[in-house]
N, C-alpha and C positions, 0 to 999 in steps of 0.2 A: 685189385681183387673185387669180385662181385659182392654186392651188398648182402646183408644178412636178412633183409626184410622180404625176400622172395620177389624182388623186382624182375629178376631174370625170368621167373615163371610167368609174371604178368606180361612181359614182352613176348614170350613164346605164345601165350594165349591169344594176344592181339594178332600175331602173325598167322596163327592157325585160323582165326576168325576171318582174316582178310582172304586167305587162300580158299576157305570154304565158301565165302560169298562169291568169289570169282568162279569157282567150280560149279556152283549151283546155277549161276548165270549162263555158263557155257552148256550145261547139260539139261537145262530146264525142259527142252522138247525132245530129248533123246531117250530111247529105251535102254534100261540097264544092260540088256543083252546085246546091244549094239557094240560093234568093235570100236567105234569112235568114242563111245562112252567109256570103255575100258582104257583107251589111250589117254583120255582126260583124267581118269583116276590115277594113272601112272604119272602124268605130267604134273598134277597138283599134289603129289606126295611131298611132304615137308622138305626133306633133304634134297630131293630131285629138283623141286622148283627153285629153291634158294641157290643151288649150284648153277642152274640155267640162268637165273636172274643176275648172278655175279658175273657170268660170262657175257650177257647182253648189256651190262651196264656201260661197257666201252662204247656202245652206240649212242649214248646220251651224254650230255654235259649240263650240269646245273650252272646257271649264269644269272648275273644281275644286269649285264650289259651285252646285248646281242647284236650280231652282225646281220642276221637274216632280214630284219625289216628294211635295211637299206637296199637289198636285192635278194629275192628268194633263192637265186642260184649261186650266191656268193659262198665260197668254200673256206674263207679265212677263219680266224680265231674269234671266239667270243670269250668274255672273261667273267669270273666270279669275284666280285669285290663287295662283300656285305658291309653294311654300315658299321662303323667302329671308330673312325677318326673324329676329330673335333668338327662339328657342323658349322658351316659358314653362317654368319649373321646376315649376310646380304644376298647370298646365292642359294637357290633351292636346288638340291642335288640328292643323290642317293644317301649321302651321309645325314640328311635331315630326317630320314625314316627312322622309326623306332624298331625295337627288337622283333615286332610282329610283322615285319615286312614279308612280302611274298617273293619267293625265289621262282625263277623261270627255268625251263629246261628246253634244250634244242637237240636235234638229232633225229634218229629214226622214230617216226610216229608209232611204229609197230611195237616199240619197246617202252612206251610210256607207262605200261603197267608197273615197271620197275620203279619209276619215279613215284607213282601213286603208293607203292609199297613203302618207300622211304618217307612218305608224308604221314604215315600212321603215327599217332601220338600215344605215349604212355606216361601218365603222371605229368602232363603238360610239356613234355619234350618229344619232338619228332624223332623218328629213327635216323633221319639225316643229321640232325643235331648231334645225336649220340655217336654216329659214325665219325663226324668231324672231331668230336672230343675224345674219341677212342674209348668209349664207355665200356667198362668190363662186363656190365650186366647184359648189354646187347651182345657182346662177343660170346658170353656164356650161353645166351639163348639161341644163337645161330646153329650151334652144333655141340654135341657132347664131346667130340674130339677136339682138343685145344688147338692142334695144328690146323685142322680144317676150319675152325672158327676164326683163327687169326688170318688165314688166307682169305676168307669171305669178307672180313672187315677191310682188308687191304683193297680188295676188288671194288667193294661198294664205295670206298673213299675216292676212287678214281673219277667219280661222277662230277667232281668239282675241278678236275685237272684239265687244263686247256691243251695239254700235250707237251711235247718236248720243247717247242718254241712258239712264240707268237708269230702269226703271219697274216698279211692282208691278202687281197685278191683283186684281180683285174675288174671284177664287177662291183667291188666295194667302193665307197666314196673315200677319196683321199684329198688332202690339201697341203700345200707347202706353206709353212708358217715362218715368217722372218724372225730369227732369233739373234741375228747379228746386226751390223750397221750398214752393210753394203748389199743391196738387192741384186747387184751384178755378180756376186760371188756365190756359187752353189753351196759352199760350206756354211754360209750364213743362214741357210734354211733348214728347218726340221720338218720331216714328213709326218703329218698326222693322219690317223685313220679313225674318224668318228664312229662310235658305236651307239646303238639305241639303248637308252637307260630303261630297260623293260620293267624292272621292279618299281621304279619311280612312276613310270607311265601308268602302270596298273593301279597304284595307289591314287593317282590323280583321277583316273577313270572312275574308280569306286567312290571317291569323294564327290565328284561332280554329279554322278548319278544319284547319290544319296541326297545331295542338296536340291536336286531338281524333282525327283520322283518319290521321295520318302513320304510316309504319311504325315510326318511333322511339317515338311515343306508344303504339302498340299493344304494342310490345315492353316498354315500361316498365310498362304495366298488367298484362301477363302476369307480369312479374317480381314485381309487388306481390302478385298473387293467389297466386303460388308462394312468397311470403316470401323472395324473392331480391334481392340488391342490384342497383341499376341506376345507371350513372353519369349518365345524362341526366335521369331523372325526367320528369314530365309535368305539364301545367297542367290544372286542372279549372275548369269554369265552371258552378257550381250555379245553378239557376233561370234558365237561358238560354232566351230566347224567340225566335221567328222572326217577322219582319214581311215582308210581300210587297207589291211595287209592280208595277202594270201588268197584273195578272190573267194571262190567257192570252197576252198580247202584251207582255212586259217590254221588248222593243226600242223600244216607243213612249215609254218613259220616258228611257232613255239607253243608250249602248253598254255601260258597265260593269254596269248593271242587267241587261242582256240576258245578259252573261257569267255573272252569278250566278243566272240563271233567275228573276230578280225577288226573290231572297231577300236579307234583311239581318238580321244578328243584333242582338238587344236584350239588353244585360247587365242582370242583376237589380239594380235600384236601390231595392228595398224596404228599409225599416229592418230592423235585425236582429230576429229573432224569439227571444224568451227561451224556452229549453227546459230544464226541469228533468229530472232523471232519471226522474221520474214521468210525464213527457209523451212525450219522444222516447227510445225505448230504443236509444241509439246504442252505448254501450260495454258491450254484453251479447251473449251468444250465443243468448239466447232472449227474445222479447218478453213471454213469460208472467210473467217476474219483475217487469216493470213493471206488467203487468195485475194481478198479485196485490197490489200496493201501493195500488191505487186504493180510494177510499172505498167501504165496504160489502162489498168482496170478502173481506177477511180475516175479519170476523165471520161471514159466511155459511159460509166454509170451516170455521171452528171449530165452528159449530153442526152442520154436516153430518157432520164427523168425530166429534163427541161423540155424535150420534144413532146413527151406524152402529156406533160402538164398543160401544154398549149391547146389540148383537145383538138388535134388535127383532124381534117376531113377523112372519112373512111373511104379511102381510094387506094389504087395500086401503089402510088408514090409513097403514101404513108406506110403501107404494109412492107414495101421493099426496104425503106429506110429503117423501120423498126427491126425487121428481120436481119438487116446487115449489122446493126449495132448489137443485137442479141447474138448473132453468129460470132462477132468479135469477142464477146464475153465467154462464149462456149469454147472458142479457140484458146482463149487464155486459160480456161479450165483444163483443157487437154495438156497445155504446156506445164501447168501447175502439177498435174497428175504425173507427167513424165519426170519432172524435177524431184518430186517426193520419192519416186521409185528408184532414183539414182542414189539415195541415201542407203547406208548399210541396212540390209534386211534385219528387222527386229527393232527398229528405232521406236516404234510405238509401244514397245514393252517397257520403256522408261518408266520409272517409279512415278514421275510427275505427269505422265501423259493422261489427259482427261478426255480424249476423243471417244465418241461412242463407237461401238463395235463395227457398225457398217462403214464408218469413215476409216477405221483401221484396215478393214478388208479392201477398201478402195485404194488407199495410199500406200499400204505396206503388205501386199498379198504374199510376198515371198518369206515373210516371217514364219509362215506355216511350215517351211522346210525344216526348221530346227527347233520349233516350239510345238510339241504335241498338243498341249492344252489349247493353244490358239488354233491349231489345225482342226480340232474338234468343233470349236466355236465357228470357224470359217465354214465348215461343211453344213452346220445347222442353218446358216443364213445365206448359203450360196445362191439360192433362187430369188432372194428378196433384197439383198443389200444394194444392188444397182438402182432399182426403182426408188428405194428409200433415200439414197444419196441425191437422186435427181429431184425428188420431192423436197428435200431439205434445201437444195440449191434454189428452187423456185421460191420457197418461203424467204430465204435470205435475200434473194434478188428483189422480191416485192417490197421487203422492209427497207432496203437501200433506196429503191426508187421512190417510195413514199417520203423518205427523208429528203432526197435531192429535189424531187418534184413538188413537194408540199401538197401531196394528194393522197387519196385512199385507193388502194388496189383491191380488186375483188377476186372472186373465184375464177372468173374467166381468164384474168391475167395469170393467176397461179397455174392453171392448167396449161396455158400457152407456153410459159417458160419451162415448166416441167417437161412438156413434150419436146420442146426445142433441144433440151439437153439429152433426153432419152432417145430421140430419134437420130441424133448426130452419129452417123455410122462410124466415124473415126474414133470418137470417144468410146462408144459401146464395143466396137471391135477390139480396141486396146484393152478394155477391161475384161472382155470375155476371153481374149487370147491369153491374158495373164492368168486367168483362172484355169483355162484348159492346160496351159503349160505347167502350172503347179500340179494339177491332177495327174498329168502324164508322168511328171518326175516322181510324184508320190507312188504311182503304180509301179514304176521301174524299181524303186526302193523296196516295195513290198515283194515284187517278183524275185529280186536278189536275195531277200531275207528268206523267202520260201525255199529257194534253191539251197541255201546254206543249211536250213533245217532238215531238208530231205537228205542231204549228204551226211549230216551228223547222225541221222537216224539209221542210215545204211551201215 
């Protein structure tokens, strides 16, 4: 029986407001005398629209696990399996979500207004929840005629129905799982059809974005950079990747996918990468200390320091020998650069990394792909970091030569070694190519985003 506190009237008022907002959006630029305006008046009449929505609801299905992300043209079944069972203590799944989980909807994108209608809330409960629970107040609000109201409730309830039977599709992913003992016997296998846990993926996406871009997270990062305490702290997701579904029309995959503009995060599942202090210069304020420990660098430094300490004659032989040893050191710097860039992008984002910004740009340029904050810093120094690195290399090299050669190096030597590194075309080309490659990839991402926004606005 309907409640006595007028909740049915509240539901009806919410439905009328929803219809009125959609009517105003459709007729905003139309003249009331226009025939099209009059057709909208008839279309959004209370009983007419509800009857049409109940008819179109068969074109949609509310789901928690969707088939479409595996292939956009797959025609098999998706399922609606809301959280309700006992959550696993070791496995993250849909059952670990709370009651405020987001449901998804698949089907005809032109009928998504029916789903938005069922998402309307009255007193903390959505119309979809009320449909599932057979709420008498909603039934009373749908129509004054009890038979019509009951029919509408039955029609709307079909939005969670996968159909007469579950079915996979030739474009869906399938795998044979051995359930028996003999892999040579067909009956010992069970055919599985994996589905995409869309409600869980949406919660993960929301959580990661909040942890990365919320005001609290930004304040915590600012506090860290300023070496100040922060009560909240923040979460970091190294090696995070992005997967996109639906191309320029993410709404063809599902409603939640459209809300995410087709984006879904992929957490790094690669095995741990062993890093010695000779490989990844994390806990140091200069990468050149790690470079100096690499094979062949220290002997070359000793030889160059010993040679210069002898105060050799200023002739071609002296210059050629000095330049050859310097070239060996710069070649080693190129190899060092290459090796550092083979590490997973973002390794300089480690909490313990104390490298200055210009050295992070030098050794970890692709971190900017998945770290918007670093990307902004990269662009600010894109014209200066190369010369700064070469200058730092010269200062480091002068200090090592003074140590090995027991002598004092001056401004002349500093300029010589800085220019040696800066004019080495292979080093500079590698650094510039990395920068240009990142900028081109960033521009492609921006173009794709602009295309999505244009299509959404249409």
